[in-house]
C-alpha positions in Angstrom: 16.4 5.8 6.9 12.7 5.2 7.3 10.3 8.0 6.9 6.6 8.1 8.0 4.1 10.0 6.0 0.4 10.5 6.5 -1.6 11.0 3.3 -4.3 13.5 3.8 -7.6 11.9 2.5 -9.8 13.6 5.2 -10.7 12.3 8.6 -11.1 8.5 8.6 -10.8 6.3 11.6 -10.1 3.1 9.9 -6.6 3.1 8.4 -4.0 0.8 6.9 -0.2 1.0 7.5 1.7 0.7 4.2 5.4 -0.1 4.0 6.5 1.3 0.6 9.7 -0.2 -0.8 12.3 0.4 -2.1 11.9 3.9 -0.5 11.5 2.3 2.9 8.7 4.8 3.7 5.8 4.0 6.1 2.4 5.5 5.1 -0.8 5.6 7.0 -3.8 5.8 4.7 -7.6 5.6 5.2 -8.9 2.1 4.7 -9.4 1.0 1.1 -11.3 -2.1 0.4 -9.1 -3.9 -2.1 -5.5 -4.1 -3.3 -6.6 -2.4 -6.5 -8.0 0.6 -4.6 -4.8 0.8 -2.6 -2.6 0.9 -5.7 -4.9 3.5 -7.2 -4.6 5.6 -4.0 -0.8 5.4 -4.2 -0.9 6.3 -7.9 0.6 2.9 -9.0 -0.4 0.6 -11.9 -1.2 -2.9 -10.9 1.8 -4.2 -13.0 4.2 -1.8 -11.3 4.0 -3.2 -7.7 3.9 -6.4 -5.7 1.6 -6.3 -2.7 2.0 -8.6 0.3 0.3 -9.2 3.7 2.1 -11.5 6.2 4.5 -12.7 3.6 1.8 -13.7 1.1 1.4 -12.0 -2.3 -2.0 -10.5 -2.9 -3.9 -10.1 -6.2 -5.6 -6.8 -7.1 -9.1 -8.2 -6.1 -8.1 -9.3 -2.6 -9.9 -7.5 0.2 -8.0 -5.6 2.9 -9.0 -5.1 6.5 -8.6 -2.1 8.7 -5.4 -1.7 10.8 -3.5 -4.2 8.6 0.1 -3.7 7.6 0.6 -4.1 3.9 3.9 -4.2 2.0 4.0 -2.5 -1.4 7.1 -3.2 -3.4 7.6 -1.2 -6.6 8.9 -3.3 -9.4 9.9 -2.6 -13.0 12.7 -2.4 -15.4 15.0 0.6 -15.3 16.8 0.8 -18.5 
């Protein structure tokens, strides 16, 4: 089941749609400029997630544009 959440960062017109996996949640957040800023906004370490746009992995320094859909896949060992 997919859930949709809006993170309250104040009123901002330019947003990104984030698909967070493995939870299968869709978030709408105000525009952040880089992948690094996105991960910080989500409370994730750079090493703890893979970030992709249109099937291409993105490095933390890559810029993001308003209204994009970004996939954030949490990764890590569970043991």
